[in-house]
C-alpha positions as semicolon CSV with decimal commas, in nm:
position;residue;x (nm);y (nm);z (nm)
1;M;-19,600;-1,489;-4,118
2;I;-19,252;-1,572;-4,124
3;L;-19,307;-1,958;-4,118
4;V;-19,555;-1,895;-4,426
5;E;-19,279;-1,730;-4,626
6;I;-19,033;-2,005;-4,548
7;D;-19,305;-2,274;-4,668
8;G;-19,384;-2,092;-4,977
9;M;-18,992;-2,043;-5,038
10;F;-18,932;-2,443;-4,993
11;H;-19,188;-2,501;-5,260
12;S;-19,010;-2,262;-5,487
13;L;-18,699;-2,410;-5,433
14;M;-18,853;-2,784;-5,557
15;R;-18,889;-2,661;-5,887
16;P;-18,677;-2,795;-6,175
17;W;-18,500;-2,479;-6,313
18;V;-18,350;-2,421;-5,939
19;G;-18,169;-2,666;-5,976
20;Y;-18,056;-2,619;-6,322
21;Q;-17,952;-2,251;-6,163
22;V;-17,774;-2,382;-5,896
23;A;-17,594;-2,592;-6,126
24;I;-17,504;-2,289;-6,341
25;V;-17,371;-2,115;-6,009
26;V;-17,150;-2,401;-5,952
27;G;-17,034;-2,427;-6,304
28;V;-16,928;-2,010;-6,309
29;F;-16,750;-2,057;-5,985
30;L;-16,539;-2,321;-6,133
31;L;-16,490;-2,115;-6,473
32;S;-16,388;-1,821;-6,211
33;Y;-16,134;-2,028;-6,061
34;V;-15,980;-2,167;-6,367
35;L;-15,958;-1,818;-6,477
36;R;-15,760;-1,701;-6,177
37;L;-15,525;-1,992;-6,248
38;W;-15,506;-1,887;-6,621
39;L;-15,503;-1,494;-6,593
40;G;-15,346;-1,429;-6,267
41;P;-14,976;-1,530;-6,311
42;P;-14,943;-1,293;-6,620
43;I;-15,104;-1,013;-6,477
44;R;-14,889;-1,045;-6,154
45;A;-14,596;-1,013;-6,423
46;W;-14,710;-0,740;-6,592
47;M;-14,772;-0,536;-6,255
48;G;-14,417;-0,613;-6,168
49;T;-14,323;-0,411;-6,490
50;R;-14,513;-0,105;-6,381
51;E;-14,216;0,081;-6,149
52;G;-14,292;0,415;-6,208
53;W;-14,660;0,396;-6,101
54;P;-14,757;0,574;-5,781
55;K;-14,789;0,369;-5,466
56;W;-15,190;0,437;-5,449
57;R;-15,217;0,273;-5,812
58;M;-14,990;-0,021;-5,731
59;R;-15,211;-0,081;-5,435
60;V;-15,523;-0,084;-5,608
61;L;-15,354;-0,324;-5,840
62;V;-15,269;-0,562;-5,581
63;V;-15,614;-0,564;-5,442
64;V;-15,756;-0,596;-5,777
65;H;-15,516;-0,884;-5,807
66;Q;-15,609;-1,071;-5,483
67;R;-15,983;-1,075;-5,588
68;L;-15,957;-1,153;-5,935
69;R;-16,167;-1,502;-5,885
70;A;-16,440;-1,259;-5,739
71;I;-16,436;-1,024;-6,026
72;F;-16,438;-1,313;-6,284
73;F;-16,745;-1,470;-6,126
74;V;-16,928;-1,136;-6,102
75;V;-16,907;-1,072;-6,439
76;V;-16,938;-1,411;-6,614
77;M;-17,245;-1,442;-6,346
78;W;-17,391;-1,112;-6,486
79;A;-17,317;-1,212;-6,849
80;V;-17,517;-1,528;-6,825
81;V;-17,804;-1,367;-6,614
82;L;-17,824;-1,093;-6,942
83;A;-17,820;-1,383;-7,152
84;M;-18,081;-1,581;-6,963
85;R;-18,317;-1,283;-6,997
86;E;-18,262;-1,256;-7,345
87;F;-18,355;-1,606;-7,432
88;T;-18,568;-1,714;-7,130
89;W;-18,816;-1,618;-6,889
90;P;-18,719;-1,377;-6,624
91;S;-18,811;-1,673;-6,352
92;R;-18,567;-1,912;-6,507
93;S;-18,247;-1,647;-6,408
94;Y;-18,413;-1,542;-6,067
95;I;-18,184;-1,734;-5,849
96;L;-17,859;-1,627;-6,104
97;S;-17,938;-1,249;-6,089
98;L;-17,993;-1,284;-5,710
99;V;-17,647;-1,458;-5,663
100;A;-17,464;-1,216;-5,913
101;T;-17,616;-0,894;-5,722
102;L;-17,512;-1,021;-5,370
103;A;-17,156;-1,150;-5,513
104;M;-17,129;-0,750;-5,673
105;A;-17,255;-0,614;-5,312
106;W;-16,968;-0,827;-5,139
107;L;-16,744;-0,747;-5,398
108;L;-16,808;-0,363;-5,320
109;V;-16,814;-0,370;-4,983
110;V;-16,439;-0,523;-4,971
111;F;-16,317;-0,283;-5,215
112;A;-16,477;-0,024;-5,006
113;T;-16,365;-0,111;-4,675
114;R;-15,995;-0,136;-4,821
115;L;-16,001;0,258;-4,727
116;I;-15,987;0,157;-4,362
117;R;-15,614;0,113;-4,225
118;S;-15,699;-0,060;-3,882
119;M;-15,722;-0,451;-3,952
120;L;-15,978;-0,478;-3,676
121;L;-16,194;-0,201;-3,749
122;R;-16,182;-0,318;-4,135
123;R;-16,307;-0,649;-4,050
124;V;-16,554;-0,527;-3,843
125;V;-16,708;-0,288;-4,087
126;R;-16,660;-0,543;-4,368
127;I;-16,864;-0,799;-4,189
128;G;-17,153;-0,585;-4,052
129;A;-17,156;-0,421;-4,415
130;S;-17,179;-0,751;-4,572
131;I;-17,465;-0,857;-4,345
132;Y;-17,658;-0,561;-4,387
133;V;-17,639;-0,578;-4,763
134;T;-17,731;-0,955;-4,762
135;L;-18,025;-0,865;-4,596
136;Y;-18,134;-0,564;-4,776
137;I;-18,130;-0,768;-5,133
138;L;-18,320;-1,083;-4,971
139;G;-18,580;-0,814;-4,873
140;I;-18,579;-0,921;-4,481
141;V;-18,448;-0,620;-4,337
142;D;-18,765;-0,537;-4,125
143;E;-18,801;-0,862;-4,031
144;T;-18,452;-0,895;-3,881
145;A;-18,471;-0,544;-3,716
146;E;-18,800;-0,699;-3,537
147;V;-18,631;-0,993;-3,418
148;L;-18,294;-0,800;-3,283
149;D;-18,532;-0,547;-3,133
150;A;-18,738;-0,809;-2,948
151;A;-18,399;-0,922;-2,780
152;A;-18,386;-0,638;-2,552
153;L;-18,263;-0,584;-2,184
154;S;-18,420;-0,288;-1,966
155;I;-18,207;-0,101;-1,713
156;G;-18,402;0,181;-1,527
157;D;-18,517;0,399;-1,830
158;V;-18,263;0,270;-2,042
159;R;-18,326;-0,008;-2,271
160;L;-18,060;-0,188;-2,459
161;S;-18,154;-0,438;-2,758
162;L;-17,933;-0,631;-2,993
163;L;-18,071;-0,417;-3,261
164;L;-17,946;-0,087;-3,083
165;L;-17,603;-0,254;-2,993
166;V;-17,575;-0,371;-3,380
167;Q;-17,653;-0,003;-3,496
168;G;-17,426;0,143;-3,233
169;A;-17,121;-0,056;-3,339
170;V;-17,219;0,022;-3,713
171;V;-17,236;0,378;-3,662
172;I;-16,937;0,442;-3,432
173;G;-16,721;0,208;-3,638
174;V;-16,811;0,446;-3,961
175;L;-16,758;0,748;-3,788
176;F;-16,421;0,643;-3,632
177;A;-16,309;0,524;-3,956
178;L;-16,368;0,898;-4,096
179;A;-16,213;1,045;-3,815
180;R;-15,917;0,826;-3,875
181;F;-15,915;0,908;-4,236
182;I;-15,943;1,275;-4,170
183;T;-15,666;1,264;-3,882
184;Q;-15,442;1,103;-4,132
185;S;-15,489;1,350;-4,403
186;T;-15,426;1,627;-4,172
187;S;-15,134;1,489;-3,994
188;A;-14,967;1,438;-4,351
189;R;-14,996;1,792;-4,414
190;I;-14,859;1,928;-4,081
191;N;-14,577;1,686;-4,097
192;A;-14,504;1,829;-4,459
193;N;-14,509;2,206;-4,326
194;E;-14,143;2,293;-4,250
195;D;-14,256;2,632;-4,080
196;I;-14,349;2,437;-3,798
197;S;-14,120;2,303;-3,557
198;P;-14,086;1,921;-3,492
199;S;-14,225;1,922;-3,162
200;M;-14,520;2,181;-3,232
201;R;-14,612;1,901;-3,514
202;V;-14,668;1,604;-3,291
203;L;-14,834;1,860;-3,054
204;I;-15,088;1,968;-3,299
205;V;-15,137;1,603;-3,453
206;K;-15,204;1,456;-3,078
207;V;-15,439;1,735;-3,024
208;V;-15,616;1,685;-3,357
209;Q;-15,654;1,314;-3,312
210;I;-15,803;1,364;-2,973
211;I;-16,053;1,607;-3,068
212;F;-16,169;1,408;-3,416
213;Y;-16,216;1,093;-3,209
214;A;-16,371;1,238;-2,927
215;I;-16,617;1,403;-3,202
216;A;-16,689;1,073;-3,326
217;F;-16,732;0,905;-3,029
218;F;-16,995;1,121;-2,884
219;A;-17,162;1,190;-3,200
220;G;-17,204;0,829;-3,235
221;V;-17,372;0,792;-2,885
222;R;-17,593;1,089;-2,958
223;A;-17,710;0,933;-3,296
224;L;-17,817;0,603;-3,099
225;G;-18,026;0,838;-2,897
226;I;-17,854;0,753;-2,554
227;D;-17,880;1,029;-2,269
228;L;-17,496;1,109;-2,167
229;T;-17,616;1,322;-1,852
230;G;-17,710;1,010;-1,659
231;L;-17,335;0,908;-1,698
232;A;-17,205;1,199;-1,559
233;V;-17,183;1,084;-1,189
234;L;-17,065;0,745;-1,300
235;S;-16,785;0,874;-1,495
236;G;-16,693;1,119;-1,221
237;A;-16,659;0,797;-0,996
238;I;-16,481;0,635;-1,263
239;G;-16,251;0,933;-1,312
240;V;-16,162;0,974;-0,955
241;G;-16,075;0,565;-0,943
242;L;-15,865;0,616;-1,238
243;G;-15,684;0,891;-1,115
244;F;-15,531;0,687;-0,845
245;G;-15,466;0,386;-1,026
246;L;-15,356;0,532;-1,373
247;Q;-15,107;0,792;-1,155
248;K;-14,815;0,695;-1,379
249;V;-14,987;0,704;-1,698
250;V;-15,126;1,045;-1,628
251;S;-14,813;1,151;-1,530
252;N;-14,632;1,071;-1,858
253;L;-14,920;1,199;-2,051
254;V;-14,886;1,544;-1,897
255;S;-14,470;1,520;-1,921
256;G;-14,551;1,438;-2,303
257;V;-14,756;1,763;-2,332
258;I;-14,461;1,963;-2,136
259;I;-14,216;1,840;-2,341
260;L;-14,397;1,919;-2,691
261;L;-14,454;2,261;-2,523
262;D;-14,107;2,378;-2,421
263;K;-13,935;2,210;-2,702
264;S;-13,668;2,109;-2,477
265;I;-13,668;1,759;-2,694
266;K;-13,783;1,697;-3,045
267;P;-13,771;1,424;-3,294
268;G;-13,430;1,415;-3,441
269;D;-13,236;1,503;-3,161
270;V;-12,928;1,322;-3,000
271;I;-12,961;1,243;-2,639
272;S;-12,793;1,055;-2,340
273;L;-13,011;0,940;-2,065
274;G;-12,802;0,695;-1,809
275;D;-12,659;0,440;-2,017
276;T;-12,853;0,529;-2,342
277;F;-12,709;0,732;-2,610
278;G;-12,935;0,762;-2,959
279;W;-13,131;0,983;-3,142
280;I;-13,504;1,031;-3,050
281;Q;-13,718;0,886;-3,348
282;T;-14,080;0,963;-3,219
283;L;-14,217;1,114;-2,952
284;G;-14,556;0,952;-2,829
285;A;-14,784;1,039;-2,550
286;R;-14,675;0,827;-2,322
287;Y;-14,308;0,740;-2,412
288;A;-14,011;0,845;-2,627
289;S;-13,850;0,623;-2,876
290;V;-13,495;0,651;-2,851
291;V;-13,283;0,463;-3,137
292;T;-12,939;0,356;-3,031
293;R;-12,615;0,306;-3,267
294;D;-12,655;-0,079;-3,236
295;G;-13,022;-0,083;-3,384
296;R;-13,213;-0,101;-3,014
297;E;-13,521;0,120;-2,987
298;Y;-13,572;0,223;-2,621
299;L;-13,925;0,329;-2,520
300;I;-13,837;0,594;-2,254
301;P;-14,107;0,695;-2,035
302;N;-14,181;1,107;-2,064
303;E;-14,167;1,129;-1,666
304;D;-13,804;1,027;-1,675
305;L;-13,708;1,279;-1,925
306;I;-13,888;1,571;-1,715
307;T;-13,748;1,471;-1,386
308;G;-13,401;1,304;-1,497
309;Q;-13,097;1,447;-1,604
310;V;-13,072;1,438;-1,969
311;V;-12,815;1,532;-2,215
312;N;-12,938;1,672;-2,527
313;W;-12,609;1,695;-2,763
314;S;-12,822;1,880;-3,005
315;H;-13,081;2,126;-2,839
316;S;-12,923;2,497;-2,872
317;D;-12,677;2,369;-3,198
318;E;-12,519;2,100;-3,328
319;F;-12,154;2,154;-3,197
320;V;-12,011;1,858;-2,961
321;R;-11,684;1,892;-2,838
322;L;-11,513;1,565;-2,731
323;D;-11,211;1,477;-2,517
324;I;-10,964;1,210;-2,524
325;Y;-10,680;1,150;-2,275
326;F;-10,335;0,987;-2,330
327;G;-9,958;1,011;-2,210
328;T;-9,601;0,998;-2,364
329;A;-9,307;0,923;-2,204
330;Y;-9,071;1,182;-1,995
331;D;-8,805;1,162;-2,275
332;D;-9,049;1,312;-2,536
333;D;-9,059;1,691;-2,578
334;P;-9,422;1,816;-2,464
335;H;-9,406;2,099;-2,697
336;Q;-9,366;1,851;-3,019
337;V;-9,628;1,637;-2,834
338;R;-9,888;1,912;-2,853
339;K;-9,841;2,014;-3,215
340;L;-9,833;1,673;-3,351
341;A;-10,142;1,582;-3,158
342;I;-10,353;1,882;-3,316
343;A;-10,215;1,780;-3,658
344;A;-10,322;1,416;-3,604
345;A;-10,653;1,502;-3,507
346;M;-10,691;1,789;-3,779
347;G;-10,657;1,502;-4,023
348;V;-10,946;1,317;-3,905
349;E;-11,248;1,345;-4,135
350;R;-11,528;1,461;-3,904
351;V;-11,294;1,710;-3,661
352;L;-11,408;2,042;-3,747
353;S;-11,118;2,258;-3,872
354;S;-11,361;2,574;-3,818
355;R;-11,315;2,497;-3,461
356;P;-10,936;2,357;-3,440
357;P;-10,849;2,104;-3,181
358;V;-10,667;2,203;-2,879
359;C;-10,413;2,012;-2,669
360;H;-10,306;2,091;-2,301
361;M;-10,086;1,908;-2,019
362;V;-10,272;1,827;-1,766
363;G;-10,035;1,651;-1,502
364;F;-9,706;1,410;-1,431
365;G;-9,832;1,035;-1,398
366;D;-9,608;0,769;-1,232
367;S;-9,492;0,676;-1,559
368;S;-9,602;0,928;-1,831
369;V;-9,662;1,274;-1,877
370;D;-10,060;1,339;-1,911
371;Y;-10,230;1,529;-2,198
372;I;-10,581;1,612;-2,277
373;L;-10,706;1,668;-2,644
374;R;-11,032;1,823;-2,749
375;F;-11,193;1,856;-3,110
376;W;-11,552;1,945;-3,208
377;I;-11,799;1,793;-3,463
378;T;-12,105;1,867;-3,590
379;D;-12,297;1,497;-3,644
380;P;-12,336;1,358;-3,299
381;T;-12,562;1,116;-3,476
382;G;-12,262;0,956;-3,661
383;G;-12,145;0,822;-3,362
384;L;-11,908;0,939;-3,093
385;T;-11,717;0,617;-3,003
386;N;-11,628;0,541;-3,373
387;I;-11,498;0,916;-3,390
388;R;-11,290;0,877;-3,095
389;G;-11,115;0,583;-3,208
390;N;-11,076;0,755;-3,523
391;V;-10,869;1,036;-3,343
392;Y;-10,678;0,754;-3,129
393;L;-10,549;0,574;-3,457
394;A;-10,427;0,893;-3,607
395;L;-10,222;0,986;-3,287
396;W;-10,082;0,632;-3,305
397;D;-9,972;0,671;-3,668
398;M;-9,843;1,022;-3,603
399;F;-9,613;0,947;-3,298
400;Q;-9,503;0,611;-3,468
401;E;-9,404;0,816;-3,743
402;H;-9,203;1,087;-3,499
403;G;-9,067;0,853;-3,278
404;I;-9,303;0,960;-2,951
405;S;-9,369;0,653;-2,766
406;F;-9,649;0,580;-2,513
407;P;-9,538;0,425;-2,180
408;F;-9,642;0,156;-1,975
409;P;-9,599;0,100;-1,615
410;Q;-9,279;-0,112;-1,582
411;R;-9,195;-0,277;-1,233
412;E;-8,824;-0,404;-1,134
413;V;-8,794;-0,672;-0,825
414;R;-8,467;-0,644;-0,646
415;L;-8,340;-0,912;-0,425
416;L;-8,138;-0,728;-0,139
417;G;-7,968;-1,013;0,054
418;K;-7,981;-1,395;0,024
419;T;-8,247;-1,595;0,202
420;Q;-8,146;-1,928;0,348
421;V;-8,448;-2,165;0,424
422;D;-8,357;-2,459;0,637
423;I;-8,522;-2,791;0,552
424;A;-8,538;-3,041;0,858
425;P;-8,443;-3,378;0,770
426;D;-8,699;-3,654;0,774
């Protein structure tokens, strides 16, 4: 049957008007290419002047600009088809209408798949949809399905064919794309709700993602007619093996849930863990992203945040007390030194005046009287080293102005007697 159709198609292609239509298609393609070169730059320049437009509208314009040649081809091709139908017989525009229909269908598939954010999933759905619409327009869907269904592999009572695999990929891909769209829309609304704490937002978003993706997977598998009960024993055995092999991964997942539930750490907190000091940018299922002052981003496993000693500078409130140590000479009045140190710290911008600094004398050193200066800030995200440096500079200026000196160790070497060294003659 298929051979007969192919033979008839071959004889049809040998007709003179077929060559004319192919030439027209090539001409329209070249014309659309010229139109793209001619109108593309002005349209791009016009897009650059649309500063106040929303982002979604600008994205649509960008997609349209990227597909200008295909759009011109479809428009001109349909114009040619309508003109041919008006002035000639329909048989002389059959190939033109077929090409125009295919081009328009492929263009619609491209625009529709742009809604899928995942690049890999978008490409898979685009290829699958393009193949299906091509087969549908050519009218060979049933024949192709018979060929794919004939290529099958039977394992017990389960029969796997290429047709089933293709249908499964398409159904699961569409359901995953729908689940991704729903979870992103839900996540945006949850993150915009200021009544929910940041940690609870992250937890709710993760739970919503797991639920919708699980529903998409099981719904896709059930839609293909695959019985999941036969996979229960196998999945149990695999689960036991994965439990031992992925112990650390599971531990990090559980630790992440615990962190989100007890709200000990949340996005925006300033923490210290070992030599790492920074603020939490995101809380993931496996790790927390901590950004330091120098722009480095550390991915700290959630298990370390649970088992390790973490300093959360902004857990219960934003007040942070900092200590700096200094010393002055023994000739300087300690009462005046304390007053000048407090006044110097009060003159620094980030030091709180509502919680005034204090200065205490803490000991007598070898060459100096030692002091500790304590002050409070409310913005640890602004950095700790820089505020300490500013306070030290303020102390330097204040002490230089009032004649207070910073001592440094000095050593004297005294020779108590002459030591004569006898050098033997050669």
